[in-house]
C-alpha positions as CSV (number, residue, x, y, z in Angstrom):
1,M,130.6,88.7,100.2
2,A,133.4,87.0,102.0
3,K,133.1,83.8,103.8
4,R,133.0,83.9,107.7
5,D,137.0,82.9,107.9
6,D,137.7,85.5,105.4
7,A,139.3,88.7,106.9
8,I,136.9,91.4,107.3
9,V,138.5,95.1,107.2
10,P,136.7,98.3,108.2
11,N,137.6,101.0,106.1
12,P,137.9,104.3,108.0
13,A,137.8,107.8,106.0
14,D,140.6,110.5,107.1
15,G,141.7,108.6,109.6
16,E,138.7,108.4,111.7
17,A,136.9,104.9,112.2
18,M,133.5,104.7,113.4
19,T,131.3,102.0,114.4
20,P,127.7,101.1,113.6
21,P,124.9,102.3,116.0
22,A,124.7,98.5,117.4
23,A,128.0,97.8,117.4
24,A,128.8,101.1,119.1
25,S,126.4,99.7,122.1
26,T,128.8,97.0,123.0
27,R,131.3,99.7,124.0
28,A,129.0,101.8,126.6
29,G,131.3,103.8,129.0
30,D,134.0,104.1,126.3
31,E,135.2,107.3,125.9
32,T,136.5,106.5,122.5
33,A,136.5,103.5,120.9
34,P,139.4,101.6,119.7
35,A,140.5,102.0,116.1
36,P,139.3,98.5,114.7
37,S,141.3,95.7,114.1
38,R,142.6,93.8,111.0
39,R,141.0,90.1,111.4
40,A,143.4,87.5,110.0
41,R,142.0,84.6,107.9
42,G,141.3,81.7,110.3
43,G,142.9,83.0,113.1
44,K,142.4,85.3,116.1
45,S,141.9,89.3,116.0
46,Q,145.4,91.3,115.4
47,G,145.3,94.1,118.0
48,G,143.3,92.9,120.8
49,P,139.7,91.2,120.6
50,G,136.5,92.9,119.0
51,P,133.1,93.3,120.4
52,G,132.0,90.0,122.0
53,E,134.9,88.3,121.4
54,T,138.0,87.1,123.6
55,D,141.5,86.2,123.0
56,S,141.1,82.7,122.7
57,P,141.1,81.3,119.1
58,T,137.9,80.3,117.9
59,S,136.7,78.2,115.0
60,S,136.2,79.0,111.3
61,D,132.7,77.7,111.6
62,E,131.2,79.8,114.1
63,P,131.0,83.7,114.0
64,R,134.0,85.2,115.6
65,S,131.9,88.1,117.5
66,H,128.7,86.1,118.0
67,D,128.9,83.8,121.3
68,V,126.8,80.7,120.1
69,A,127.5,78.5,123.4
70,S,125.8,81.3,125.6
71,G,123.5,82.1,123.4
72,A,124.4,85.5,123.4
73,T,122.9,88.3,121.5
74,V,126.1,90.7,120.5
75,P,126.0,92.5,116.8
76,R,129.3,91.5,115.2
77,S,131.7,94.3,114.1
78,G,131.0,96.4,111.1
79,V,132.1,95.3,107.7
80,F,132.7,99.1,106.6
81,A,132.2,102.2,109.3
82,S,133.4,106.1,108.8
83,G,131.6,109.2,108.8
84,A,128.6,110.2,111.1
85,T,126.6,109.5,108.1
86,E,127.5,106.1,106.5
87,W,128.0,102.6,108.4
88,A,127.0,99.1,107.5
89,S,127.3,95.9,109.7
90,L,126.7,92.4,109.8
91,A,123.9,89.9,111.5
92,D,122.6,92.3,114.0
93,P,120.4,90.1,116.6
94,N,119.0,93.5,118.2
95,A,118.5,96.2,115.2
96,A,116.2,98.4,115.8
97,A,113.7,99.4,113.2
98,P,110.1,100.9,112.6
99,G,107.8,98.2,115.0
100,G,110.3,96.7,117.0
101,T,113.3,95.1,116.8
102,Y,114.6,92.5,114.5
103,S,117.7,90.0,113.6
104,T,118.9,91.3,110.3
105,G,121.5,89.9,108.3
106,I,122.9,93.2,106.8
107,S,122.2,96.6,108.1
108,G,123.2,99.5,106.1
109,H,122.9,103.2,106.4
110,G,123.8,106.2,103.9
111,A,123.6,109.7,103.4
112,D,122.0,108.8,100.2
113,I,121.6,104.8,100.0
114,G,121.7,103.0,102.5
115,V,121.9,99.5,100.3
116,L,123.2,99.6,97.2
117,G,123.1,96.8,94.4
118,T,124.6,97.1,91.2
119,D,125.6,95.3,87.9
120,N,128.4,97.9,87.7
121,G,127.5,98.5,83.8
122,I,128.8,95.2,82.7
123,G,127.0,92.4,84.3
124,T,124.1,90.2,83.5
125,G,122.6,89.4,87.2
126,V,120.0,91.4,89.2
127,G,121.3,94.0,91.3
128,V,119.3,93.3,94.3
129,L,117.5,89.8,95.2
130,G,115.1,88.9,97.5
131,T,114.0,85.1,97.8
132,V,111.7,83.3,100.5
133,T,111.8,79.5,99.7
134,N,109.8,78.1,102.7
135,P,106.5,77.3,101.2
136,E,105.2,78.1,105.0
137,N,106.5,81.6,104.8
138,S,104.2,84.2,104.1
139,Q,106.3,87.0,104.5
140,P,107.4,89.2,101.2
141,A,110.7,88.6,99.3
142,V,111.5,92.3,99.4
143,Y,109.5,94.9,101.8
144,G,109.7,98.5,101.7
145,F,108.4,100.5,104.4
146,T,108.2,104.2,104.6
147,Q,106.6,106.7,107.2
148,G,107.4,109.8,104.8
149,T,106.0,111.2,101.9
150,G,107.9,109.1,99.5
151,P,106.7,105.4,98.0
152,G,107.7,102.5,100.4
153,V,109.2,100.6,97.3
154,Q,109.8,102.5,93.9
155,G,111.5,101.3,90.3
156,E,112.6,103.2,87.7
157,S,113.8,102.8,84.3
158,D,115.7,104.9,82.0
159,G,115.5,102.4,79.2
160,P,112.7,100.3,77.3
161,G,112.1,97.8,80.3
162,P,109.4,98.6,83.4
163,G,110.2,100.4,86.4
164,V,108.7,97.6,88.2
165,L,108.0,94.1,87.0
166,G,105.8,91.5,89.1
167,T,105.5,88.0,87.4
168,D,104.8,84.5,88.5
169,N,107.4,83.1,86.6
170,G,105.3,80.8,84.0
171,T,104.9,78.4,87.1
172,G,103.3,80.3,90.2
173,T,99.6,80.3,91.2
174,G,99.5,84.3,92.8
175,Y,99.3,87.3,91.8
176,A,101.9,89.6,89.9
177,V,101.1,92.7,91.4
178,I,98.8,93.3,94.1
179,G,97.6,96.7,95.9
180,E,96.2,96.5,99.0
181,L,94.8,99.1,101.5
182,T,93.2,97.9,104.8
183,N,92.4,101.6,106.1
184,P,88.8,101.9,106.3
185,E,89.3,105.8,106.3
186,N,92.1,106.0,103.5
187,P,90.3,107.7,100.4
188,K,93.0,106.4,98.4
189,P,93.2,103.7,95.3
190,A,94.8,100.6,96.1
191,V,96.6,101.0,92.4
192,Y,97.0,104.3,90.9
193,G,99.0,105.1,87.9
194,S,100.1,108.6,86.5
195,T,101.5,109.7,83.0
196,A,102.4,112.7,81.6
197,G,103.0,111.0,77.9
198,T,100.7,109.8,75.6
199,G,100.0,106.3,76.9
200,A,97.6,105.1,79.7
201,A,98.3,105.6,82.9
202,V,97.2,102.0,83.8
203,E,96.9,99.4,81.1
204,G,95.8,95.5,81.4
205,D,96.9,93.2,78.3
206,S,95.7,89.5,78.3
207,N,96.9,86.8,76.1
208,G,94.5,84.4,77.9
209,A,90.9,83.9,78.4
210,G,90.9,86.4,81.0
211,P,89.8,90.1,81.2
212,G,92.5,92.5,80.2
213,V,91.5,94.8,83.2
214,F,89.0,93.2,85.7
215,G,87.7,95.5,88.7
216,F,85.7,93.5,91.4
217,N,83.8,94.8,94.4
218,E,82.4,93.4,97.8
219,G,81.3,96.6,99.2
220,T,79.2,99.7,98.4
221,G,81.3,101.6,95.7
222,P,81.3,100.0,92.3
223,G,83.5,97.7,90.5
224,V,85.2,99.8,88.2
225,R,84.9,103.2,87.8
226,G,86.4,106.2,85.4
227,S,86.3,109.9,86.0
228,S,86.9,112.7,83.6
229,I,86.7,117.1,84.5
230,G,87.6,117.6,80.5
231,S,86.4,117.1,77.2
232,S,87.5,113.3,77.4
233,P,85.5,110.3,78.1
234,G,85.6,109.1,82.2
235,V,86.0,105.2,80.9
236,E,86.9,104.2,77.5
237,G,86.1,100.8,76.0
238,Q,87.5,99.9,72.1
239,S,87.5,96.6,70.0
240,S,89.4,96.2,67.1
241,G,87.8,92.9,66.1
242,T,84.7,91.2,66.5
243,G,84.0,91.3,70.2
244,A,82.0,94.2,71.9
245,G,83.9,97.5,73.0
246,V,82.2,97.2,76.4
247,L,79.9,94.8,77.5
248,A,77.3,95.6,80.5
249,L,76.3,92.2,81.9
250,N,73.9,91.3,85.0
251,D,73.1,87.7,85.6
252,G,71.5,88.9,88.9
253,S,68.1,91.0,89.4
254,G,69.6,94.7,88.5
255,P,69.9,96.2,85.0
256,A,73.2,95.4,82.9
257,L,73.4,98.8,81.9
258,E,72.4,102.1,83.8
259,V,72.7,105.7,82.4
260,Q,72.3,108.5,85.2
261,G,72.6,111.9,82.4
262,P,72.0,112.1,79.1
263,A,73.0,109.7,76.6
264,T,74.3,110.0,73.0
265,F,74.6,107.5,69.7
266,S,77.0,108.0,67.1
267,R,74.4,105.4,65.4
268,S,71.2,108.5,65.6
269,G,70.1,111.2,63.8
270,L,67.3,113.2,62.2
271,A,66.3,113.1,58.5
272,T,63.7,115.4,56.7
273,I,61.2,114.4,54.5
274,A,60.1,117.2,52.3
275,A,56.5,118.5,52.1
276,K,54.5,116.7,49.3
277,K,57.3,113.3,49.7
278,T,56.8,110.5,51.4
279,T,60.3,109.1,51.5
280,V,63.8,109.9,52.6
281,A,67.0,107.7,51.9
282,V,69.5,108.2,54.6
283,S,73.4,107.1,53.9
284,F,75.1,105.9,56.6
285,P,78.3,103.6,56.5
286,G,78.1,100.4,58.7
287,V,74.1,99.9,58.1
288,T,73.2,96.4,56.7
289,R,69.9,94.8,55.9
290,N,70.1,92.9,58.9
291,S,70.1,96.1,60.7
292,M,67.0,97.3,63.0
293,V,65.8,101.2,62.4
294,L,63.9,102.7,65.0
295,A,62.1,105.9,63.8
296,T,59.3,108.6,65.2
297,L,58.0,111.8,63.9
298,Q,59.8,114.8,65.5
299,T,57.0,117.2,63.7
300,V,53.0,117.2,64.4
301,A,51.2,116.7,61.1
302,K,47.7,116.0,61.5
303,G,47.4,112.0,60.0
304,I,51.0,111.6,59.2
305,A,53.0,108.4,60.8
306,V,56.1,106.3,60.0
307,A,54.9,103.8,58.0
308,A,58.2,102.0,57.9
309,A,61.8,102.3,58.0
310,V,63.8,100.4,55.7
311,P,67.9,99.0,55.9
312,D,69.6,98.6,53.5
313,A,73.7,98.5,52.7
314,D,75.5,101.5,53.9
315,S,71.7,103.5,54.2
316,F,68.1,102.9,54.9
317,T,64.7,104.2,53.7
318,L,62.3,106.5,55.9
319,K,58.3,106.1,54.9
320,L,55.9,107.9,55.8
321,T,52.0,106.8,55.8
322,K,51.0,109.8,53.3
323,A,52.4,113.2,52.0
324,P,52.5,115.9,54.4
325,K,51.8,119.5,53.4
326,I,54.7,120.6,55.3
327,D,58.4,119.5,55.7
328,V,58.4,116.7,58.6
329,V,61.6,115.8,60.5
330,V,62.3,112.1,61.8
331,A,64.5,110.8,64.5
332,W,66.1,107.6,63.8
333,F,68.3,105.1,65.6
334,V,70.0,102.1,64.5
335,M,70.9,98.9,66.1
336,G,72.7,95.9,65.9
337,S,75.0,94.9,62.9
């Protein structure tokens, strides 16, 4: 952007110039707005004064279309104005926006893009930067607002980088990304992820002591919920190390794990001990001599009971108190390593 004492040159299209709405309000009652004038560097306008200006020269240190002495809130002239669907203006103290009137540094409107920031395909800097340096300022550096069906802020990536990145820059103490809903009637999630690919819709990765994903609830709902309507699980936990795939922990008075509905375990099953036999060996990889094996009869056999379930390396042996006259079925369940 040019300094304040640089020339500001409107760029009309097809010979027709149009001021932005804010600037146009200073010309109320005019049938036709005067043609934009080219402002000479450091001097007064050529071709007459612009909105809020006088014919007297102004200091290069003060805005040319804002009367600082009187405190008048007169928007500066547009830096570009052309056509009915696009315009731009600088320093409009009366810019209308959803929720009220605000003082803006730059206002832009376009049929497709209101404000565009780009590295032009060859630069190495950011396209658009929003920064807040006042430690007492609680407002966001970049804010998006919508009353339509699209997002307030959208990020898109056509390369290997993320569409949107939130970071503490290695020195901050706040959240990288936060999703917040304050409408108690809103059933939507505060953070939502959707994918048509093979990866996760939402993924959390921790390189420190904290969890990869954490859910916390102070209301009546669950801290974390997963749901599925197909054959895949609603929630999956996996560990490739020595830690648990899923840990259920309760340091209060409630249960650490509650199951509503059928529960299946991969380390359980049925074994048959043939008639006139007292033992059967069950091969099961992962069982060790430290494993705990629970076993119970599934067949009624008078005077017969399970005497022992003895674990070994990758197997265990089920023993009966005596040989049955018929085949009996024993259910087993392995716990521990």
